[in-house]
Backbone as JSON, one array per atom type, in Angstrom:
{
  "sequence": "MMTRTAGALAFAGAAATLLSACGGSAEAEGHQVQSAQADSAAFAYADGVYDGPRVTNLRGGYQAQVTVTGGRITGVAAIEAGTDAPESVAINARAVPELADKVIAAQSAQVEHVSGSSYTSPAFLESIQGALDAAGGAS",
  "N": [[191.88, 48.33, 217.97], [190.19, 47.91, 214.99], [190.78, 45.89, 212.17], [190.75, 46.57, 208.65], [189.75, 44.42, 207.1], [188.47, 42.86, 209.04], [186.51, 44.66, 209.84], [185.05, 44.88, 207.47], [184.1, 42.27, 207.25], [182.51, 42.12, 209.55], [180.57, 44.03, 208.91], [179.45, 42.79, 206.64], [178.38, 40.49, 207.8], [176.45, 41.6, 209.53], [174.78, 42.83, 207.67], [173.87, 40.58, 206.26], [172.4, 39.31, 208.26], [170.35, 41.19, 208.71], [169.14, 41.18, 206.18], [168.26, 38.53, 205.99], [166.28, 38.52, 207.86], [164.29, 39.86, 206.6], [163.07, 38.08, 204.93], [162.0, 36.11, 202.08], [160.27, 36.69, 199.02], [157.9, 35.55, 196.61], [157.8, 37.26, 194.48], [160.28, 38.61, 194.6], [162.0, 36.41, 194.26], [161.28, 35.64, 191.69], [162.18, 37.84, 190.27], [164.93, 37.52, 190.6], [165.39, 35.18, 189.11], [164.66, 36.09, 186.55], [166.64, 38.04, 186.24], [168.98, 36.46, 186.21], [168.51, 35.01, 183.89], [168.56, 37.09, 182.02], [171.21, 37.88, 182.29], [172.56, 35.59, 181.3], [171.63, 35.61, 178.71], [172.85, 37.85, 177.71], [175.32, 36.98, 177.01], [175.06, 35.26, 174.89], [176.28, 33.51, 172.26], [176.72, 32.65, 168.8], [176.93, 29.27, 167.92], [179.99, 27.67, 167.01], [183.31, 27.74, 165.51], [185.59, 30.26, 165.76], [187.96, 32.35, 164.26], [189.97, 34.88, 165.45], [191.11, 38.2, 164.52], [194.46, 38.69, 163.26], [196.77, 40.11, 165.33], [199.35, 42.39, 165.68], [202.42, 43.33, 167.33], [205.35, 44.71, 168.96], [206.38, 42.3, 169.84], [205.68, 40.34, 168.07], [203.21, 38.38, 166.24], [199.8, 37.77, 167.12], [197.12, 35.59, 167.42], [193.9, 34.41, 168.03], [191.73, 31.58, 168.53], [188.4, 30.88, 168.99], [186.05, 28.76, 170.49], [182.65, 28.1, 170.45], [179.97, 26.66, 172.09], [176.69, 25.67, 172.55], [175.95, 28.31, 172.85], [177.8, 29.42, 174.54], [181.15, 30.35, 175.45], [183.46, 27.9, 175.07], [186.02, 27.15, 174.55], [189.32, 28.42, 174.09], [191.99, 29.06, 172.06], [195.4, 29.48, 171.01], [196.33, 30.47, 167.86], [198.49, 31.75, 166.91], [201.2, 33.03, 168.77], [203.08, 35.43, 169.53], [206.68, 35.82, 169.19], [209.38, 33.48, 168.46], [211.31, 33.85, 170.29], [213.09, 33.05, 173.26], [212.29, 34.36, 175.71], [209.75, 35.37, 175.04], [208.41, 33.0, 174.4], [208.41, 31.74, 176.92], [206.89, 33.54, 178.49], [204.45, 33.52, 177.1], [203.72, 30.85, 177.35], [202.75, 30.76, 179.89], [200.96, 32.94, 180.06], [199.01, 32.78, 177.94], [197.35, 30.39, 178.43], [196.28, 31.21, 180.9], [194.9, 33.56, 180.25], [193.01, 32.45, 178.49], [191.55, 30.81, 180.28], [190.45, 32.82, 181.93], [188.81, 34.21, 180.11], [186.97, 32.23, 179.38], [185.77, 31.76, 181.87], [184.64, 34.3, 182.38], [183.08, 34.61, 180.15], [183.59, 36.48, 178.24], [185.75, 38.86, 176.61], [186.55, 40.87, 178.14], [188.54, 41.01, 180.41], [190.96, 40.98, 183.11], [194.37, 41.77, 182.45], [197.17, 39.5, 182.25], [199.65, 39.51, 184.63], [202.89, 40.68, 183.85], [202.76, 40.2, 181.17], [202.77, 42.23, 179.11], [202.71, 42.67, 176.37], [201.56, 40.39, 175.27], [198.97, 40.05, 176.55], [197.19, 42.34, 175.82], [197.16, 42.09, 172.98], [196.38, 39.41, 172.46], [193.87, 39.37, 173.72], [192.55, 41.28, 172.17], [192.38, 39.94, 169.74], [190.76, 37.79, 170.54], [188.43, 39.22, 171.17], [187.7, 40.06, 168.62], [187.04, 37.59, 167.48], [184.83, 36.95, 169.09], [183.13, 39.02, 168.39], [182.58, 38.22, 165.79], [181.13, 35.99, 166.4], [178.86, 37.08, 167.22], [178.24, 38.0, 169.79], [177.89, 39.79, 172.94], [180.28, 42.09, 174.3]],
  "CA": [[191.67, 48.87, 216.64], [189.68, 46.88, 214.1], [191.39, 45.94, 210.84], [189.82, 46.83, 207.56], [189.12, 43.17, 206.73], [187.54, 42.48, 210.11], [185.39, 45.59, 209.76], [184.23, 44.51, 206.31], [183.41, 41.02, 207.59], [181.47, 42.44, 210.51], [179.49, 44.69, 208.17], [178.8, 41.79, 205.79], [177.58, 39.63, 208.68], [175.29, 42.36, 209.98], [173.89, 43.0, 206.52], [173.24, 39.29, 205.98], [171.41, 39.08, 209.31], [169.21, 42.06, 208.43], [168.45, 40.73, 204.97], [167.57, 37.27, 206.23], [165.08, 38.83, 208.63], [163.28, 40.37, 205.68], [162.39, 36.97, 204.28], [161.93, 36.16, 200.62], [158.93, 36.66, 198.46], [157.85, 34.96, 195.27], [158.1, 38.33, 193.53], [161.73, 38.82, 194.63], [162.64, 35.24, 193.67], [161.02, 35.71, 190.26], [163.07, 38.86, 189.74], [166.27, 36.94, 190.56], [165.42, 34.26, 187.98], [164.68, 36.91, 185.34], [167.95, 38.68, 186.16], [169.94, 35.44, 185.81], [168.25, 34.71, 182.47], [169.02, 38.23, 181.24], [172.66, 37.82, 182.29], [173.03, 34.54, 180.4], [171.29, 36.01, 177.35], [173.81, 38.86, 177.3], [176.52, 36.32, 176.53], [174.7, 34.22, 173.93], [177.04, 33.56, 171.02], [176.36, 31.63, 167.82], [177.84, 28.12, 167.98], [180.96, 27.55, 165.93], [184.72, 28.0, 165.8], [185.86, 31.57, 165.18], [189.32, 32.86, 164.31], [190.06, 36.32, 165.61], [192.07, 38.83, 163.62], [195.87, 38.63, 163.65], [197.16, 41.38, 165.94], [200.81, 42.42, 165.79], [203.09, 44.35, 168.12], [206.8, 44.53, 168.97], [206.72, 40.92, 170.19], [205.21, 39.39, 167.06], [201.79, 38.29, 165.91], [198.94, 37.03, 168.05], [195.8, 35.29, 166.86], [193.15, 33.48, 168.87], [190.6, 30.84, 167.99], [187.41, 30.72, 170.05], [185.02, 27.76, 170.23], [181.39, 28.37, 171.13], [179.06, 25.52, 172.11], [175.52, 25.98, 173.37], [175.88, 29.75, 173.08], [178.8, 29.82, 175.53], [182.56, 30.14, 175.1], [183.92, 26.65, 175.67], [187.43, 26.96, 174.3], [190.12, 29.51, 173.53], [193.31, 28.55, 171.73], [196.27, 30.38, 170.28], [196.78, 30.08, 166.53], [199.83, 32.33, 166.9], [201.44, 33.74, 170.04], [204.36, 36.1, 169.64], [207.86, 35.35, 168.47], [209.98, 32.27, 169.0], [212.35, 34.23, 171.25], [212.88, 32.31, 174.52], [211.52, 35.13, 176.69], [208.38, 35.41, 174.55], [207.86, 31.64, 174.54], [208.18, 31.49, 178.35], [205.77, 34.38, 178.95], [203.21, 33.06, 176.46], [203.36, 29.53, 177.9], [202.01, 31.02, 181.12], [199.91, 33.94, 179.9], [197.93, 32.38, 177.04], [196.35, 29.56, 179.1], [195.6, 31.97, 181.95], [193.92, 34.43, 179.58], [191.93, 31.58, 178.0], [190.71, 30.45, 181.43], [189.71, 34.01, 182.36], [187.79, 34.5, 179.11], [185.93, 31.21, 179.51], [185.06, 32.02, 183.13], [183.88, 35.55, 182.27], [182.27, 34.6, 178.93], [183.85, 37.79, 177.65], [187.16, 39.22, 176.49], [186.78, 41.98, 179.05], [189.14, 40.44, 181.61], [192.23, 41.6, 183.49], [195.58, 41.27, 181.81], [198.04, 38.66, 183.06], [200.83, 40.25, 185.06], [204.12, 40.32, 183.17], [202.54, 39.92, 179.73], [202.29, 43.52, 178.62], [202.49, 42.6, 174.92], [200.67, 39.27, 174.97], [197.59, 40.23, 177.0], [196.31, 43.18, 174.99], [197.05, 41.59, 171.61], [195.59, 38.18, 172.45], [192.48, 39.71, 174.05], [191.97, 41.97, 171.01], [192.03, 38.9, 168.77], [189.61, 37.09, 171.1], [187.26, 40.09, 171.01], [187.32, 39.97, 167.21], [186.36, 36.31, 167.28], [183.52, 37.04, 169.74], [182.31, 39.89, 167.54], [182.11, 37.38, 164.67], [180.15, 35.05, 166.96], [177.62, 37.84, 167.45], [177.95, 38.18, 171.21], [178.21, 41.03, 173.63], [181.66, 42.1, 174.79]],
  "C": [[191.27, 47.73, 215.69], [190.35, 47.02, 212.73], [190.32, 46.16, 209.79], [189.05, 45.57, 207.16], [188.09, 42.75, 207.77], [186.31, 43.37, 210.09], [184.46, 45.23, 208.61], [183.46, 43.23, 206.59], [182.27, 41.26, 208.57], [180.28, 43.1, 209.83], [178.72, 43.68, 207.32], [177.91, 40.88, 206.63], [176.32, 40.33, 209.15], [174.28, 42.54, 208.84], [173.16, 41.71, 206.19], [172.14, 38.99, 206.99], [170.16, 39.92, 209.04], [168.43, 41.58, 207.22], [167.7, 39.42, 205.2], [166.3, 37.48, 207.04], [163.95, 39.33, 207.75], [162.49, 39.26, 205.03], [162.34, 37.15, 202.78], [160.5, 36.15, 200.16], [159.0, 36.04, 197.07], [158.21, 36.01, 194.23], [159.6, 38.56, 193.46], [162.45, 37.64, 193.98], [162.44, 35.23, 192.16], [161.93, 36.72, 189.58], [164.49, 38.31, 189.62], [166.4, 35.99, 189.38], [165.49, 35.04, 186.68], [166.04, 37.56, 185.15], [169.0, 37.68, 185.7], [169.76, 35.08, 184.34], [168.74, 35.85, 181.59], [170.55, 38.23, 181.17], [173.17, 36.77, 181.31], [172.71, 34.89, 178.95], [172.27, 37.04, 176.82], [175.06, 38.23, 176.7], [176.2, 35.21, 175.53], [175.45, 34.46, 172.62], [176.51, 32.48, 170.09], [177.4, 30.51, 167.87], [178.77, 28.09, 166.77], [182.38, 27.76, 166.43], [185.08, 29.26, 165.04], [187.33, 31.93, 165.36], [189.27, 34.36, 164.44], [191.05, 36.9, 164.62], [193.5, 38.64, 164.14], [196.26, 40.03, 164.12], [198.68, 41.35, 166.12], [201.28, 43.55, 166.7], [204.59, 44.07, 168.1], [207.24, 43.1, 169.25], [206.15, 39.89, 169.22], [203.72, 39.45, 166.82], [201.04, 37.41, 166.9], [197.6, 36.81, 167.36], [195.15, 34.2, 167.7], [192.07, 32.78, 168.07], [189.67, 30.54, 169.16], [186.36, 29.7, 169.6], [183.81, 28.09, 171.08], [180.49, 27.16, 170.97], [177.89, 25.87, 173.03], [175.42, 27.45, 173.73], [176.91, 30.28, 174.06], [180.2, 29.55, 175.02], [183.03, 28.89, 175.83], [185.39, 26.38, 175.43], [188.06, 28.19, 173.71], [191.5, 28.94, 173.29], [194.09, 29.6, 170.96], [196.62, 29.77, 168.93], [198.23, 30.55, 166.38], [200.0, 33.11, 168.19], [202.86, 34.26, 170.1], [205.47, 35.48, 168.82], [208.35, 34.04, 169.07], [211.16, 32.58, 169.92], [212.07, 33.55, 172.58], [212.05, 33.06, 175.56], [210.03, 35.16, 176.31], [207.7, 34.06, 174.73], [207.52, 31.37, 176.0], [206.97, 32.28, 178.87], [204.45, 33.85, 178.38], [202.77, 31.69, 176.96], [202.55, 29.68, 179.18], [200.79, 31.89, 180.86], [198.74, 33.47, 179.05], [196.92, 31.46, 177.72], [195.59, 30.3, 180.2], [194.56, 32.91, 181.34], [192.74, 33.61, 179.07], [190.99, 31.2, 179.13], [189.86, 31.63, 181.89], [188.56, 34.32, 181.4], [186.64, 33.49, 179.21], [185.11, 31.44, 180.77], [184.16, 33.25, 183.02], [182.89, 35.55, 181.11], [182.38, 35.93, 178.21], [185.35, 37.99, 177.52], [187.52, 40.38, 177.4], [187.28, 41.44, 180.39], [190.46, 41.17, 181.91], [193.38, 40.96, 182.74], [196.36, 40.39, 182.78], [199.29, 39.47, 183.38], [202.07, 39.75, 184.33], [203.96, 40.03, 181.69], [201.99, 41.16, 179.03], [202.11, 43.58, 177.1], [201.47, 41.52, 174.58], [199.22, 39.57, 175.32], [196.76, 41.12, 176.09], [196.11, 42.64, 173.57], [196.16, 40.35, 171.54], [194.12, 38.48, 172.75], [191.8, 40.47, 172.91], [191.55, 40.95, 169.94], [190.81, 38.1, 169.25], [188.34, 37.91, 170.91], [186.77, 40.06, 169.56], [186.58, 38.69, 166.9], [184.96, 36.35, 167.9], [182.58, 37.95, 168.96], [181.74, 39.09, 166.36], [181.06, 36.4, 165.13], [178.85, 35.76, 167.32], [177.28, 38.08, 168.89], [178.31, 39.54, 171.71], [179.65, 40.96, 174.12], [181.71, 42.21, 176.28]]
}
């Protein structure tokens, strides 16, 4: 009995073999370049430092600051992150940097929440989205 992972790998290998037999054409390569340029243009933000709106919930206030350089998100920092309650501080010490890394990697606030941060993730990402809206970029 083949496992699901092994089956997926076998399918991927077969597909790669078939596709490599097709060869590449200048037209196909040109389309790939255009597609990559369109993707990067979708995330073009105006350079600057943007403060998102302050978002509040049961665990306090959350506000993000986003730095854009060369049209790309290069930094995400917390201006405010929840309450000073020990549990909140511990969760935010882990969740805020992870969310910042995800946003920078995705060049968008449309990322998965950090597990265990049910108050921090939605509030911080909402503030980040507000900052990106001010930067004039796509979400």
